[in-house]
C-alpha positions as CSV (number, residue, x, y, z in Angstrom):
1,X,20.0,8.8,-24.9
2,X,17.2,6.4,-24.3
3,X,17.9,2.7,-24.4
4,X,14.9,0.4,-25.1
5,X,14.0,-2.1,-22.4
6,X,10.3,-3.4,-22.8
7,X,10.2,-5.4,-19.6
8,X,7.3,-5.8,-17.1
9,X,7.6,-3.9,-13.8
10,X,5.7,-3.5,-10.5
11,X,4.3,0.0,-10.1
12,X,3.3,1.8,-6.9
13,X,0.5,4.2,-7.8
14,X,-2.1,6.4,-6.2
15,X,-5.6,6.5,-7.6
16,X,-6.8,10.0,-6.6
17,X,-10.4,11.0,-7.0
18,X,-10.8,13.4,-9.9
19,X,-7.3,12.7,-11.3
20,X,-7.2,12.0,-15.1
21,X,-4.7,9.2,-14.6
22,X,-3.1,7.1,-11.8
23,X,-0.3,8.9,-10.1
24,X,2.9,6.9,-10.3
25,X,5.0,7.2,-7.1
26,X,7.6,4.4,-7.6
27,X,8.3,1.2,-9.5
28,X,10.3,-1.9,-9.1
29,X,12.4,-3.2,-11.9
30,X,14.3,-6.4,-11.0
31,X,15.6,-5.9,-7.5
32,X,15.8,-2.1,-7.8
33,X,13.1,0.3,-6.6
34,X,13.0,3.8,-8.2
35,X,11.1,6.5,-6.5
36,X,9.5,9.0,-8.9
37,X,10.8,12.6,-8.3
38,X,8.9,14.2,-11.2
39,X,6.4,13.3,-13.8
40,X,7.1,15.1,-17.0
41,X,4.4,13.9,-19.3
42,X,1.4,11.5,-19.3
43,X,-0.4,10.9,-22.6
44,X,-2.8,8.2,-24.0
45,X,-2.0,5.9,-26.9
46,X,-4.3,3.4,-28.6
47,X,-3.5,0.1,-30.3
48,X,-6.7,-1.4,-31.6
49,X,-9.1,-1.7,-28.7
50,X,-6.4,-1.3,-26.0
51,X,-5.7,2.1,-24.4
52,X,-2.3,2.7,-23.0
53,X,-1.2,5.5,-20.7
54,X,2.4,6.5,-21.4
55,X,4.5,8.2,-18.7
56,X,7.8,10.1,-19.0
57,X,9.2,10.3,-15.4
58,X,12.4,11.1,-13.5
59,X,13.9,9.3,-10.5
60,X,16.7,11.6,-9.5
61,X,18.8,12.3,-12.6
62,X,17.6,9.1,-14.3
63,X,14.8,9.3,-16.9
64,X,12.3,6.5,-17.7
65,X,9.5,5.9,-20.2
66,X,6.8,3.6,-18.8
67,X,3.5,2.4,-20.2
68,X,0.3,1.2,-18.5
69,X,-2.0,-1.3,-20.4
70,X,-5.3,0.0,-19.0
71,X,-7.2,-3.1,-20.2
72,X,-5.0,-5.6,-18.3
73,X,-3.5,-3.2,-15.6
74,X,0.0,-4.2,-16.7
75,X,3.0,-1.8,-16.4
76,X,6.0,-2.0,-18.8
77,X,9.3,-0.2,-18.6
78,X,9.8,0.9,-22.2
79,X,13.1,2.8,-22.1
80,X,15.7,4.3,-19.8
81,X,18.2,7.1,-19.9
82,X,20.5,6.6,-16.9
83,X,23.0,9.3,-16.0
84,X,26.3,8.0,-15.0
């Protein structure tokens, strides 16, 4: 079950020519780094004039929902589902 977080993070991304969105490789939340093992879904979402890209990703058995504010280039960890 996902638990809401809504905290800023540092993201490690690749901007690949021809890709429809940045490719998320890893992110740092607090002192922890999470390497992305799979990207399950990426979809756009609008709030007024702001376009967000929403990511559903896995890091091992852990699942995360992240959001990129494309106007400000800010990443947010929205929710986590940590196995354990």
